[in-house]
C-alpha positions as CSV (number, residue, x, y, z in Angstrom):
1,M,-0.9,6.4,13.3
2,R,-4.6,5.2,13.7
3,H,-5.4,1.9,16.0
4,I,-8.9,1.4,14.6
5,G,-9.6,-0.6,11.6
6,A,-7.8,-0.3,8.4
7,Q,-5.8,2.8,6.8
8,P,-8.3,5.4,5.5
9,A,-8.0,6.8,2.1
10,G,-5.1,9.1,1.8
11,S,-3.5,8.7,5.4
12,R,0.0,8.9,5.8
13,Q,-0.1,8.4,9.5
14,H,1.6,4.8,9.2
15,F,4.7,3.4,10.9
16,G,6.2,0.3,9.2
17,P,9.4,-1.3,8.9
18,R,11.1,1.7,7.4
19,H,10.6,3.5,10.6
20,A,11.8,0.5,13.0
21,Y,15.4,2.4,13.2
22,Q,13.8,5.9,14.1
23,Y,11.0,6.9,16.7
24,W,11.1,10.3,17.2
25,R,7.8,11.5,18.2
26,R,7.6,11.8,22.3
27,P,4.0,12.3,23.8
28,L,3.5,16.0,24.8
29,A,1.5,16.7,28.1
30,G,-0.6,19.3,29.6
31,A,-0.6,22.8,27.6
32,A,1.5,22.0,25.0
33,D,-0.7,19.1,23.8
34,T,-3.4,21.3,23.3
35,V,-1.9,23.8,21.2
36,V,-0.3,21.3,19.1
37,R,-3.6,19.7,18.8
38,V,-5.7,22.6,17.7
39,L,-2.8,23.6,15.5
40,R,-3.3,20.2,13.7
41,E,-7.0,20.4,13.5
42,M,-6.8,24.4,12.1
43,N,-3.8,22.9,9.5
44,P,-5.4,19.3,8.5
45,P,-3.3,17.2,5.9
46,F,-3.5,18.1,2.4
47,R,-4.4,15.4,0.1
48,P,-4.4,15.6,-3.2
49,V,-7.1,15.0,-5.4
50,P,-7.1,12.3,-7.5
51,G,-6.3,13.1,-11.2
52,P,-8.8,11.7,-14.6
53,A,-6.4,8.4,-14.6
54,V,-6.7,7.3,-11.1
55,R,-10.6,8.0,-11.0
56,D,-10.8,5.8,-14.5
57,L,-9.0,3.3,-13.1
58,A,-11.2,3.4,-9.9
59,S,-14.1,3.0,-12.1
60,R,-12.8,0.2,-14.0
61,I,-12.1,-1.3,-10.5
62,R,-16.0,-1.0,-9.5
63,R,-16.8,-3.0,-12.6
64,L,-14.6,-5.7,-12.1
65,P,-16.5,-8.8,-10.6
66,P,-15.3,-10.0,-7.1
67,S,-12.6,-12.3,-6.3
68,C,-12.2,-13.0,-2.8
69,G,-16.0,-13.8,-1.9
70,P,-18.0,-10.5,-2.0
71,V,-14.7,-8.3,-2.0
72,R,-12.7,-7.1,-5.3
73,L,-9.0,-7.5,-4.1
74,V,-6.7,-5.0,-5.6
75,G,-3.1,-5.4,-5.2
76,V,-0.8,-2.5,-5.0
77,D,3.0,-3.8,-5.3
78,G,6.3,-2.5,-6.6
79,H,9.7,-1.9,-5.5
80,A,10.4,0.1,-1.5
81,G,10.2,3.7,-2.4
82,S,8.3,3.4,-5.5
83,G,5.5,5.2,-4.1
84,K,2.8,2.3,-3.3
85,T,1.7,4.2,0.0
86,T,0.4,7.9,-1.8
87,F,-0.7,5.9,-5.0
88,A,-2.8,3.6,-2.8
89,G,-4.1,6.8,-0.6
90,Q,-5.3,8.4,-4.0
91,L,-7.0,5.4,-5.7
92,A,-9.1,4.3,-2.4
93,A,-9.7,8.1,-2.2
94,A,-11.1,7.8,-6.0
95,L,-13.0,4.1,-4.6
96,G,-15.3,6.6,-2.2
97,G,-12.5,5.5,0.8
98,A,-12.0,2.3,0.3
99,P,-10.1,-0.1,3.1
100,V,-6.2,-0.4,2.6
101,L,-4.0,-3.2,4.3
102,R,-0.8,-1.8,4.5
103,L,1.2,-5.1,4.4
104,D,4.0,-3.3,6.9
105,D,1.2,-4.0,9.3
106,I,1.3,-8.2,8.5
107,A,5.4,-8.2,8.4
108,T,7.8,-8.0,11.2
109,H,11.4,-7.6,12.0
110,D,12.2,-11.4,11.4
111,E,9.5,-12.0,8.7
112,L,10.1,-9.2,6.3
113,F,8.6,-11.7,3.7
114,D,7.5,-14.5,5.2
115,W,3.9,-13.5,6.6
116,T,2.2,-15.4,3.5
117,G,0.6,-18.0,6.6
118,R,-0.5,-15.2,8.7
119,L,-2.1,-13.2,5.7
120,L,-4.2,-15.8,4.7
121,D,-5.7,-16.9,8.4
122,Q,-6.3,-13.4,9.4
123,V,-7.5,-11.2,6.5
124,I,-8.0,-13.3,3.1
125,E,-9.9,-16.5,4.4
126,P,-12.4,-14.1,6.5
127,L,-13.3,-11.8,3.6
128,A,-13.4,-14.9,1.1
129,Q,-16.6,-16.2,3.2
130,G,-17.9,-12.4,3.5
131,R,-16.8,-11.9,7.0
132,T,-15.1,-9.0,8.6
133,A,-11.7,-9.7,8.9
134,H,-9.1,-9.2,12.3
135,Y,-5.5,-8.8,11.4
136,A,-3.0,-7.8,14.4
137,P,-1.0,-5.1,13.1
138,Y,2.8,-5.7,14.2
139,D,4.2,-2.6,16.3
140,W,7.7,-2.1,14.9
141,R,8.6,-0.1,18.2
142,S,7.8,-2.7,20.5
143,R,8.4,-5.4,18.4
144,R,4.9,-7.7,19.1
145,F,1.8,-7.6,17.5
146,G,-0.6,-4.9,18.7
147,T,-4.6,-5.2,19.3
148,P,-6.6,-6.5,16.3
149,R,-8.2,-4.2,13.9
150,P,-11.3,-5.0,11.7
151,L,-11.2,-5.0,8.0
152,P,-14.8,-5.4,6.4
153,P,-15.6,-6.9,3.5
154,A,-15.7,-3.9,1.8
155,P,-16.6,-3.6,-2.2
156,V,-13.3,-2.8,-3.2
157,V,-10.3,-3.6,-0.5
158,L,-6.6,-2.3,-1.4
159,V,-3.5,-4.5,-0.3
160,E,-0.9,-2.4,-0.6
161,G,2.8,-3.5,0.1
162,V,6.2,-4.9,-1.5
163,G,5.3,-8.6,-2.0
164,A,1.0,-7.8,-3.0
165,G,1.7,-9.6,-5.9
166,R,2.9,-13.0,-4.2
167,R,1.8,-16.1,-6.0
168,A,0.1,-17.4,-3.0
169,L,-2.0,-14.2,-3.1
170,R,-3.1,-13.6,-6.8
171,P,-5.6,-15.8,-7.2
172,R,-7.8,-13.9,-5.0
173,L,-7.0,-10.7,-6.5
174,A,-8.8,-8.9,-9.3
175,L,-6.6,-6.9,-10.6
176,L,-2.6,-6.6,-9.9
177,L,-0.9,-3.2,-10.1
178,W,2.5,-2.5,-9.8
179,M,4.4,0.9,-9.7
180,E,6.4,1.1,-12.4
181,L,10.0,2.5,-11.0
182,P,13.6,0.5,-11.1
183,P,14.8,-0.9,-8.2
184,A,18.0,1.3,-7.5
185,E,15.9,4.6,-8.6
186,A,13.2,3.3,-6.0
187,W,15.5,2.4,-3.1
188,A,17.5,5.9,-3.7
189,R,14.4,7.5,-3.4
190,G,13.7,5.9,-0.3
191,R,16.6,6.4,1.1
192,S,16.8,9.9,0.2
193,R,12.9,10.4,2.0
194,D,14.1,8.2,5.2
195,G,17.4,10.0,5.8
196,E,20.7,8.5,7.3
197,E,19.1,7.7,10.5
198,Q,17.5,4.4,8.5
199,R,20.5,3.7,6.5
200,E,20.7,0.5,8.6
201,F,17.4,-0.6,7.8
202,W,17.9,0.0,4.0
203,D,20.8,-1.8,4.0
204,A,19.4,-4.9,5.3
205,W,16.2,-4.1,3.1
206,A,17.5,-3.9,-0.2
207,P,19.1,-7.6,-0.4
208,A,16.0,-8.7,1.0
209,E,13.6,-7.5,-1.1
210,R,15.9,-8.7,-4.2
211,R,15.9,-12.3,-3.0
212,H,12.2,-12.0,-2.2
213,F,11.3,-10.8,-5.8
214,A,13.8,-13.3,-7.2
215,D,12.1,-16.2,-6.0
216,D,8.3,-14.7,-6.5
217,P,8.4,-12.0,-8.9
218,S,5.2,-9.8,-9.2
219,R,5.9,-7.9,-11.9
220,P,5.4,-10.3,-14.6
221,F,1.7,-10.8,-13.6
222,A,1.0,-7.5,-13.3
223,D,-2.4,-6.1,-15.1
224,L,-1.6,-3.1,-14.8
225,L,1.7,-0.7,-14.8
226,V,1.3,2.6,-12.6
227,R,4.0,5.1,-13.5
228,Q,3.9,8.8,-11.6
229,R,4.3,11.6,-13.5
230,E,5.2,15.3,-12.8
231,K,1.5,15.6,-12.3
232,G,-0.7,12.3,-11.3
233,Y,-0.2,9.0,-12.8
234,E,0.2,7.1,-16.2
235,V,-1.5,3.8,-16.3
236,L,-0.6,1.6,-18.5
237,P,-1.4,-2.6,-19.5
238,G,1.0,-4.8,-17.7
239,P,2.9,-8.1,-18.7
240,A,-0.5,-10.2,-17.8
241,G,-2.2,-8.0,-20.6
242,T,-5.6,-8.2,-18.3
243,V,-7.4,-4.9,-17.8
244,G,-10.9,-6.5,-17.3
245,P,-14.3,-6.1,-18.8
246,D,-13.4,-3.1,-20.8
247,Q,-10.4,-2.6,-23.7
248,P,-7.2,-2.0,-22.3
249,L,-6.3,1.1,-20.4
250,T,-3.8,4.1,-21.4
251,H,-4.2,7.3,-19.5
252,G,-2.1,9.6,-18.0
253,D,-2.4,13.5,-16.0
254,G,-0.4,15.6,-17.3
255,P,3.2,15.6,-18.6
256,P,5.9,13.2,-17.6
257,A,7.8,13.7,-14.5
258,V,11.4,15.2,-14.7
259,C,13.7,11.8,-13.1
């Protein structure tokens, strides 16, 4: 997990609410620590190259007018387990390393969804004024906020997480993307990914997410729907029917995913 600035493109070193019930990494010392460091340097993490659909989407985003001061703020929303983090990483890479704000850093144990004020005060308002934002990421292990991180007013900033398309944020978004995967399927994938150790978290999360979207839905306002395929992604017009300065987008990579 990095502690300086927003998450870089393609990074998966991220500790969020779904990890709150499992933390198994322990600090290594001495020679063992050196060996691990050398092995990591010899075997850097694999980062998929964005496909044509993601590259085309990035090109369109660059041509959108700024929506939050000088920033084109892009929301990546969807159910937990729908693939938001992976997709946002590929899109950020296609955008040349655009910063990604993970909403897991804004939420807390006591405020899984009631964090709008903190997001507006720490991030949105400074960016709207063309200033570098500073937000204090929540530490899900110690249950407290950490050292503030800078988030510069880059040409494009991605906001990734459940609730990125909430009504309080939509007026500041240049584009809202929704990961098109039904909740039951997304949650099942998340449970399978996270294992039995995090069953308690998922048992509490699913009804909380259901209540949030019942009160403040995002999908009806999505400009584009993103479907993960066997290879790459398919990007389709969303319910809001707005893509930007060009024609509606329908673009995919490879054959449909096998469910």
